[in-house]
C-alpha positions as CSV (number, residue, x, y, z in Angstrom):
1,M,18.0,143.4,107.3
2,K,16.1,146.5,106.0
3,Q,13.7,148.0,108.5
4,L,11.4,151.0,108.0
5,F,10.4,152.3,111.4
6,F,7.4,154.6,110.8
7,D,4.5,156.4,112.3
8,L,1.7,158.4,110.8
9,E,-0.7,161.0,112.1
10,T,-4.1,161.1,110.3
11,T,-7.3,162.9,110.0
12,G,-9.4,160.0,111.5
13,I,-9.2,156.4,112.1
14,K,-10.7,155.1,108.7
15,H,-8.1,154.5,106.1
16,W,-10.9,154.4,103.4
17,R,-12.1,157.8,104.4
18,N,-9.4,159.7,106.2
19,G,-5.9,160.8,105.2
20,I,-2.5,161.1,106.4
21,H,-1.0,164.6,107.6
22,Q,2.2,163.3,108.9
23,I,4.7,160.5,108.0
24,S,7.8,160.1,110.3
25,G,10.5,157.3,110.7
26,E,13.8,156.0,110.1
27,V,15.5,153.8,107.6
28,V,17.3,151.2,109.4
29,I,19.7,148.7,107.9
30,D,21.7,145.9,109.6
31,G,20.9,147.8,112.8
32,I,22.4,151.2,111.8
33,T,20.2,154.3,111.1
34,Q,20.8,155.5,107.5
35,E,18.1,158.4,107.4
36,S,15.5,160.1,109.4
37,F,12.5,161.6,107.9
38,N,9.5,163.8,108.9
39,F,7.1,164.8,106.2
40,N,3.9,166.9,106.7
41,V,1.4,166.1,104.1
42,R,-1.7,168.2,102.9
43,P,-4.1,165.2,103.2
44,N,-5.8,163.8,100.1
45,P,-8.4,166.5,99.0
46,L,-11.1,163.9,99.0
47,C,-10.6,162.6,102.5
48,E,-12.5,163.7,105.6
49,I,-11.0,165.7,108.3
50,E,-12.2,165.0,111.8
51,E,-11.6,167.8,114.3
52,E,-11.2,165.1,117.2
53,A,-8.2,163.6,115.3
54,L,-6.5,166.9,114.8
55,Q,-7.1,167.8,118.5
56,V,-5.0,164.7,119.5
57,C,-1.9,165.8,117.4
58,N,-2.4,169.4,118.4
59,V,-3.0,170.8,115.0
60,T,-5.5,172.6,113.1
61,K,-7.1,172.2,109.7
62,E,-5.6,175.4,108.3
63,Q,-2.2,174.1,109.3
64,I,-2.5,170.7,107.6
65,L,-4.1,172.2,104.4
66,A,-1.0,174.3,104.3
67,Y,1.3,171.3,104.1
68,P,3.0,170.1,100.8
69,R,0.5,168.3,98.6
70,M,0.5,164.6,98.9
71,E,1.7,163.9,95.4
72,E,4.8,166.1,96.4
73,V,5.3,164.0,99.6
74,Y,4.8,160.8,98.0
75,S,7.4,161.5,95.3
76,K,9.9,162.5,98.1
77,F,8.9,159.3,100.2
78,V,9.4,157.0,97.3
79,S,12.6,158.9,96.2
80,M,14.0,158.1,99.8
81,L,12.9,154.3,99.7
82,S,14.7,153.9,96.3
83,R,17.9,154.9,97.7
84,Y,17.8,151.8,99.9
85,V,15.5,149.1,98.0
86,D,15.3,148.2,94.4
87,K,11.6,147.7,94.1
88,F,12.1,145.3,91.1
89,D,14.0,142.9,93.2
90,K,11.5,140.4,94.8
91,K,14.3,139.8,97.6
92,D,15.0,143.3,98.3
93,K,12.3,145.0,100.5
94,F,11.8,146.7,104.0
95,F,10.2,145.4,106.9
96,L,7.7,148.0,108.1
97,I,7.9,148.5,111.9
98,G,5.6,150.3,114.2
99,Y,3.4,150.4,117.1
100,N,0.0,148.9,116.3
101,N,1.0,149.3,112.6
102,T,-0.6,146.0,111.5
103,A,-3.9,147.2,112.5
104,F,-3.7,150.8,111.5
105,D,-0.6,152.5,110.1
106,N,0.0,150.0,107.2
107,H,-3.5,150.3,105.9
108,F,-3.3,154.2,105.9
109,L,0.3,154.0,104.2
110,K,-0.9,151.5,101.6
111,A,-4.0,153.7,100.9
112,F,-1.5,156.8,100.4
113,F,0.3,154.6,97.6
114,V,-3.0,153.9,96.0
115,Q,-4.2,157.5,96.1
116,N,-0.8,158.2,94.4
117,N,-1.8,155.8,91.7
118,D,0.8,153.3,92.9
119,K,-0.5,149.7,93.1
120,F,3.1,148.4,93.8
121,F,3.1,149.1,97.6
122,Y,4.5,145.3,98.3
123,S,7.4,146.1,95.7
124,W,8.8,148.2,98.6
125,F,7.8,146.2,101.7
126,W,7.2,142.7,102.8
127,V,3.7,141.8,103.4
128,N,4.6,140.6,107.0
129,S,5.4,143.5,109.0
130,I,6.7,143.9,112.7
131,D,4.5,145.0,115.2
132,V,6.0,146.5,118.4
133,M,2.8,146.1,120.2
134,V,2.5,142.4,119.4
135,L,6.2,141.9,120.5
136,A,5.3,143.8,123.8
137,T,2.3,141.6,124.5
138,Q,4.5,138.5,124.9
139,H,7.1,140.3,127.0
140,L,4.5,142.0,129.2
141,A,2.0,139.1,129.3
142,E,2.3,138.7,133.1
143,K,2.2,142.4,133.9
144,R,-0.9,143.0,131.6
145,P,-3.5,142.6,134.2
146,D,-1.9,145.5,136.2
147,M,-1.7,148.0,133.3
148,I,-4.5,150.4,132.6
149,D,-4.3,149.8,128.9
150,F,-1.8,148.8,126.3
151,K,-1.2,151.9,124.5
152,Q,2.3,153.0,123.5
153,E,2.7,155.4,126.3
154,T,1.7,152.8,129.0
155,V,4.0,150.1,127.5
156,A,6.9,152.5,127.5
157,R,6.4,153.5,131.0
158,T,6.2,149.8,132.1
159,L,9.3,149.1,130.4
160,G,11.0,152.2,132.2
161,I,11.3,154.4,129.1
162,D,11.2,158.2,130.2
163,L,8.6,160.2,128.2
164,D,7.9,163.7,127.4
165,T,4.1,163.6,127.3
166,S,3.8,167.0,125.6
167,K,5.5,165.4,122.5
168,L,3.3,162.2,122.2
169,H,1.0,162.1,119.0
170,D,3.7,163.8,116.9
171,A,4.8,161.0,114.7
172,S,8.4,161.8,114.9
173,Y,8.4,161.5,118.7
174,D,6.2,158.6,118.5
175,I,8.7,156.6,116.3
176,Y,11.3,157.5,118.7
177,I,9.3,155.8,121.5
178,T,8.6,152.8,119.2
179,K,12.4,152.3,118.6
180,E,13.2,152.5,122.3
181,I,10.4,149.9,123.1
182,Y,11.8,147.7,120.1
183,K,15.3,148.0,121.4
184,R,14.1,146.9,125.0
185,L,12.3,143.9,123.6
186,T,15.0,142.7,121.2
187,R,18.1,142.9,123.3
């Protein structure tokens, strides 16, 4: 099974208005990590950049505008994907895996492809992805009333995963936490 664990950091919460400034994750094939990646991305010049979103990630507008152009990152990202998937083979695709990715990250990633004039997002990825938050819901259903929220940090703590809170909201660290939660839920 081909899996792409991923997390994004964005300039806001609206995929049609805001853009990506960090893409991180791991390519996992048959349970073995093949490659890790962490791309800083200068957001689409047409996107809005919301200060509140940047504060969550502890970055500035000046920093993200100095990152490599989105076209350059897109090219590197697709080149990486093509090492593991033949986009012309309808049976060869990645499962996207993230925390709350079906409601958030998947939409931004698809928009990133469209912004780079690529209408073939689903040539790389299965339409049905794996959302670790949804997996955790079933596992923690009885504990849920006692949890303050269902954010990744809270779920990780509830599952006994040690966290470095200073690293939260960095996509590369968040994907590490997502993988740790996934491992606990799928043992």
